[in-house]
VEXLOFI-835024 format. One record per residue (C-alpha): residue number from 1; residue in one letter; x, y, z. Coordinates in Angstrom, 1 decimal. Layout:
BEGIN
<n NUM	res A	u X	v Y	w Z> .
...
END
This chain:
BEGIN
<n 1	res M	u -51.0	v -43.8	w 111.8> .
<n 2	res L	u -54.2	v -42.3	w 114.0> .
<n 3	res E	u -52.4	v -39.1	w 114.0> .
<n 4	res L	u -51.6	v -38.6	w 110.3> .
<n 5	res Q	u -55.6	v -38.8	w 109.8> .
<n 6	res P	u -55.4	v -40.2	w 106.6> .
<n 7	res D	u -58.5	v -40.3	w 104.0> .
<n 8	res L	u -57.4	v -43.9	w 102.7> .
<n 9	res I	u -55.1	v -46.6	w 103.9> .
<n 10	res I	u -53.5	v -48.4	w 100.9> .
<n 11	res F	u -52.4	v -51.8	w 103.1> .
<n 12	res D	u -49.3	v -54.1	w 102.0> .
<n 13	res D	u -50.5	v -57.8	w 102.0> .
<n 14	res W	u -48.0	v -58.9	w 104.2> .
<n 15	res D	u -49.0	v -58.7	w 107.7> .
<n 16	res E	u -53.2	v -59.6	w 107.9> .
<n 17	res E	u -53.3	v -58.6	w 111.9> .
<n 18	res G	u -52.9	v -55.4	w 111.1> .
<n 19	res L	u -55.3	v -54.8	w 108.7> .
<n 20	res A	u -58.7	v -54.5	w 111.2> .
<n 21	res A	u -56.9	v -51.8	w 113.5> .
<n 22	res L	u -56.1	v -49.5	w 110.5> .
<n 23	res S	u -59.7	v -50.2	w 109.1> .
<n 24	res K	u -60.6	v -48.6	w 112.3> .
<n 25	res I	u -58.8	v -45.2	w 111.4> .
<n 26	res A	u -59.9	v -45.1	w 107.7> .
<n 27	res P	u -60.9	v -46.7	w 104.8> .
<n 28	res T	u -58.1	v -49.5	w 104.0> .
<n 29	res V	u -57.4	v -51.2	w 100.4> .
<n 30	res V	u -55.3	v -54.4	w 100.4> .
<n 31	res F	u -53.9	v -55.1	w 96.9> .
<n 32	res G	u -50.4	v -57.0	w 97.2> .
<n 33	res L	u -48.1	v -53.9	w 96.8> .
<n 34	res D	u -45.7	v -57.1	w 97.7> .
<n 35	res G	u -45.9	v -58.6	w 94.2> .
<n 36	res T	u -48.8	v -60.5	w 94.6> .
<n 37	res F	u -49.8	v -58.5	w 91.2> .
<n 38	res Q	u -47.6	v -57.6	w 88.3> .
<n 39	res T	u -46.6	v -53.9	w 88.3> .
<n 40	res K	u -48.9	v -52.7	w 85.7> .
<n 41	res E	u -52.0	v -54.3	w 87.9> .
<n 42	res R	u -51.2	v -53.0	w 90.5> .
<n 43	res V	u -51.0	v -49.3	w 89.3> .
<n 44	res S	u -53.7	v -49.7	w 87.5> .
<n 45	res H	u -55.6	v -50.4	w 90.8> .
<n 46	res L	u -53.8	v -47.6	w 92.5> .
<n 47	res A	u -54.6	v -45.2	w 89.9> .
<n 48	res D	u -58.3	v -46.3	w 89.6> .
<n 49	res L	u -58.4	v -46.1	w 93.3> .
<n 50	res L	u -56.7	v -42.1	w 93.0> .
<n 51	res G	u -58.7	v -41.2	w 89.6> .
<n 52	res K	u -55.7	v -41.2	w 87.7> .
<n 53	res T	u -56.4	v -43.2	w 84.8> .
<n 54	res K	u -55.3	v -40.7	w 82.5> .
<n 55	res E	u -52.0	v -40.1	w 83.9> .
<n 56	res Y	u -51.7	v -43.7	w 83.9> .
<n 57	res D	u -52.3	v -44.6	w 80.3> .
<n 58	res E	u -50.0	v -41.8	w 79.3> .
<n 59	res W	u -47.1	v -42.7	w 81.4> .
<n 60	res F	u -47.4	v -46.9	w 80.1> .
<n 61	res A	u -47.8	v -45.7	w 77.1> .
<n 62	res K	u -44.4	v -43.8	w 76.7> .
<n 63	res Y	u -42.9	v -46.7	w 78.8> .
<n 64	res E	u -44.0	v -49.5	w 76.2> .
<n 65	res E	u -42.6	v -47.1	w 73.4> .
<n 66	res K	u -38.9	v -46.9	w 75.6> .
<n 67	res V	u -39.1	v -50.3	w 76.2> .
<n 68	res A	u -39.3	v -51.3	w 72.0> .
<n 69	res A	u -36.7	v -48.6	w 71.7> .
<n 70	res T	u -34.6	v -50.3	w 73.9> .
<n 71	res K	u -35.0	v -53.8	w 72.6> .
<n 72	res T	u -33.8	v -52.1	w 69.3> .
<n 73	res K	u -31.0	v -50.7	w 70.7> .
<n 74	res L	u -29.8	v -53.9	w 72.6> .
<n 75	res N	u -30.3	v -55.9	w 69.2> .
<n 76	res M	u -30.7	v -59.1	w 71.1> .
<n 77	res K	u -31.1	v -62.6	w 69.6> .
<n 78	res D	u -34.6	v -63.9	w 70.4> .
<n 79	res D	u -33.2	v -67.0	w 72.1> .
<n 80	res D	u -30.9	v -65.0	w 74.1> .
<n 81	res T	u -31.1	v -66.4	w 77.6> .
<n 82	res A	u -30.7	v -64.3	w 81.1> .
<n 83	res T	u -29.8	v -64.8	w 84.7> .
<n 84	res S	u -29.8	v -61.9	w 87.7> .
<n 85	res L	u -27.8	v -63.2	w 90.6> .
<n 86	res L	u -28.1	v -60.9	w 94.0> .
<n 87	res I	u -25.0	v -60.6	w 96.5> .
<n 88	res L	u -25.8	v -59.1	w 99.5> .
<n 89	res G	u -23.5	v -59.5	w 102.3> .
<n 90	res Q	u -22.3	v -63.4	w 102.2> .
<n 91	res D	u -25.4	v -64.1	w 101.0> .
<n 92	res M	u -26.1	v -65.0	w 97.6> .
<n 93	res Y	u -29.4	v -65.8	w 95.4> .
<n 94	res I	u -30.7	v -66.1	w 91.9> .
<n 95	res M	u -33.5	v -64.0	w 91.3> .
<n 96	res G	u -36.8	v -65.9	w 90.1> .
<n 97	res N	u -40.0	v -63.9	w 89.3> .
<n 98	res K	u -39.5	v -60.9	w 91.2> .
<n 99	res G	u -37.5	v -57.3	w 90.8> .
<n 100	res L	u -35.0	v -57.1	w 87.9> .
<n 101	res N	u -36.1	v -59.9	w 86.1> .
<n 102	res T	u -39.6	v -58.2	w 85.6> .
<n 103	res T	u -37.6	v -56.1	w 83.1> .
<n 104	res L	u -35.3	v -58.9	w 81.6> .
<n 105	res F	u -38.0	v -61.5	w 81.0> .
<n 106	res G	u -41.0	v -59.3	w 80.8> .
<n 107	res Q	u -40.2	v -56.2	w 79.3> .
<n 108	res L	u -36.8	v -57.1	w 77.1> .
<n 109	res G	u -37.5	v -60.5	w 76.1> .
<n 110	res F	u -34.5	v -62.4	w 77.4> .
<n 111	res T	u -35.1	v -65.9	w 77.9> .
<n 112	res P	u -35.0	v -67.2	w 81.5> .
<n 113	res A	u -31.7	v -69.4	w 81.6> .
<n 114	res K	u -32.0	v -73.3	w 82.6> .
<n 115	res G	u -32.6	v -73.6	w 86.1> .
<n 116	res V	u -34.2	v -69.9	w 86.3> .
<n 117	res D	u -36.9	v -71.0	w 84.0> .
<n 118	res K	u -37.8	v -73.3	w 87.2> .
<n 119	res L	u -38.3	v -70.3	w 89.5> .
<n 120	res V	u -40.1	v -68.0	w 86.8> .
<n 121	res S	u -42.6	v -70.5	w 85.9> .
<n 122	res G	u -43.0	v -71.7	w 90.0> .
<n 123	res N	u -43.5	v -68.4	w 91.1> .
<n 124	res E	u -40.9	v -68.1	w 92.7> .
<n 125	res R	u -39.0	v -64.7	w 93.8> .
<n 126	res F	u -35.8	v -66.3	w 94.7> .
<n 127	res I	u -33.7	v -68.8	w 95.8> .
<n 128	res D	u -30.5	v -68.8	w 97.9> .
<n 129	res V	u -27.2	v -70.6	w 96.2> .
<n 130	res S	u -24.3	v -71.7	w 97.1> .
<n 131	res D	u -20.9	v -71.0	w 94.5> .
<n 132	res E	u -20.8	v -74.7	w 93.4> .
<n 133	res V	u -24.5	v -75.0	w 91.8> .
<n 134	res L	u -24.0	v -71.7	w 89.5> .
<n 135	res P	u -23.3	v -72.7	w 86.6> .
<n 136	res D	u -26.6	v -75.0	w 86.9> .
<n 137	res Y	u -28.5	v -71.2	w 86.3> .
<n 138	res M	u -26.0	v -69.4	w 84.3> .
<n 139	res G	u -27.3	v -67.8	w 81.0> .
<n 140	res D	u -25.7	v -66.7	w 78.2> .
<n 141	res Y	u -25.7	v -63.3	w 79.9> .
<n 142	res V	u -25.5	v -62.4	w 83.8> .
<n 143	res F	u -26.6	v -59.5	w 85.7> .
<n 144	res L	u -24.8	v -59.0	w 89.0> .
<n 145	res L	u -26.4	v -56.8	w 91.4> .
<n 146	res T	u -24.4	v -55.8	w 94.2> .
<n 147	res D	u -23.8	v -53.2	w 96.9> .
<n 148	res S	u -21.1	v -51.1	w 98.2> .
<n 149	res S	u -20.9	v -52.5	w 101.7> .
<n 150	res D	u -18.0	v -54.2	w 102.6> .
<n 151	res E	u -19.3	v -57.5	w 103.1> .
<n 152	res T	u -20.7	v -57.3	w 99.6> .
<n 153	res T	u -18.0	v -56.2	w 98.1> .
<n 154	res A	u -15.8	v -58.9	w 99.7> .
<n 155	res R	u -18.0	v -61.3	w 98.8> .
<n 156	res Q	u -18.1	v -60.8	w 95.4> .
<n 157	res A	u -14.2	v -60.3	w 95.3> .
<n 158	res T	u -13.9	v -64.2	w 96.8> .
<n 159	res L	u -16.5	v -65.2	w 94.0> .
<n 160	res T	u -15.4	v -63.0	w 90.9> .
<n 161	res G	u -11.9	v -64.4	w 91.6> .
<n 162	res S	u -12.9	v -68.0	w 91.7> .
<n 163	res G	u -11.7	v -70.5	w 89.2> .
<n 164	res L	u -15.6	v -71.7	w 89.2> .
<n 165	res W	u -16.7	v -68.4	w 88.0> .
<n 166	res K	u -13.7	v -67.6	w 85.4> .
<n 167	res S	u -15.0	v -71.0	w 83.9> .
<n 168	res I	u -18.8	v -70.0	w 83.3> .
<n 169	res P	u -19.3	v -69.3	w 79.9> .
<n 170	res A	u -20.9	v -65.7	w 80.2> .
<n 171	res V	u -17.8	v -64.8	w 82.0> .
<n 172	res K	u -15.2	v -65.9	w 79.2> .
<n 173	res E	u -17.6	v -63.9	w 76.6> .
<n 174	res N	u -17.4	v -61.0	w 78.8> .
<n 175	res H	u -21.0	v -60.9	w 79.3> .
<n 176	res V	u -21.4	v -60.2	w 82.7> .
<n 177	res Y	u -22.7	v -56.7	w 83.7> .
<n 178	res T	u -22.8	v -55.3	w 87.5> .
<n 179	res L	u -26.1	v -53.3	w 88.3> .
<n 180	res D	u -26.4	v -51.8	w 92.3> .
<n 181	res S	u -29.4	v -53.8	w 93.7> .
<n 182	res K	u -31.4	v -50.5	w 93.9> .
<n 183	res F	u -32.0	v -51.5	w 90.3> .
<n 184	res N	u -33.6	v -54.7	w 92.0> .
<n 185	res Y	u -37.4	v -53.6	w 91.8> .
<n 186	res D	u -40.2	v -53.0	w 89.8> .
<n 187	res D	u -41.5	v -50.2	w 90.7> .
<n 188	res P	u -42.7	v -47.6	w 88.2> .
<n 189	res M	u -39.5	v -45.2	w 88.5> .
<n 190	res T	u -37.0	v -48.0	w 89.2> .
<n 191	res L	u -38.6	v -49.7	w 85.6> .
<n 192	res D	u -38.0	v -46.3	w 83.7> .
<n 193	res R	u -34.6	v -45.7	w 84.8> .
<n 194	res L	u -33.5	v -49.5	w 84.6> .
<n 195	res L	u -33.9	v -49.4	w 81.2> .
<n 196	res D	u -31.8	v -46.6	w 80.8> .
<n 197	res E	u -29.0	v -48.2	w 82.8> .
<n 198	res I	u -28.8	v -51.6	w 81.0> .
<n 199	res V	u -28.0	v -50.0	w 78.0> .
<n 200	res S	u -25.3	v -47.8	w 79.3> .
<n 201	res I	u -23.9	v -50.9	w 80.6> .
<n 202	res M	u -24.5	v -53.2	w 77.5> .
<n 203	res N	u -23.6	v -50.8	w 75.6> .
<n 204	res P	u -21.0	v -48.5	w 76.8> .
END
């Protein structure tokens, strides 16, 4: 970092022990890149730091217009519930107040499914789950986040081939939509691209 000779260091909030050393190199700002604040608040703070408030206002105005257009395309019901399920290797997680759910719940108006609502209200990012408890978290719509690794693919095949999975109402109604796990983020670029992706998989 010293060799880079920065004028400003924007520091995440997960490693407080490193803050003192970085502050000796250049002015260092900490503002919770790792999910302490919602995206709009984080980007607003960054725009203030860099003198880009006009660009910030313009971008989010266009984004909010796109959100409204996306909701019209999806034609959802007010009480439609959703769950996002992440498979990484042999591990499986129900997402809470982080990643994809910031778009599903915060922007598009899906209601957190029973069980998921407790994670969101409790400000929990995710929990790891086993197959047998999945029905306790499944909503009207299920968004399945995966990657292309052999281990993840095998785990996904085992899950989706099981009788338990096939008994879930959203599965029976063909309301399961698969997304690459690269969309399980809430940075501005992902937020924008995710709206197009959701429309493409729900209204092919």
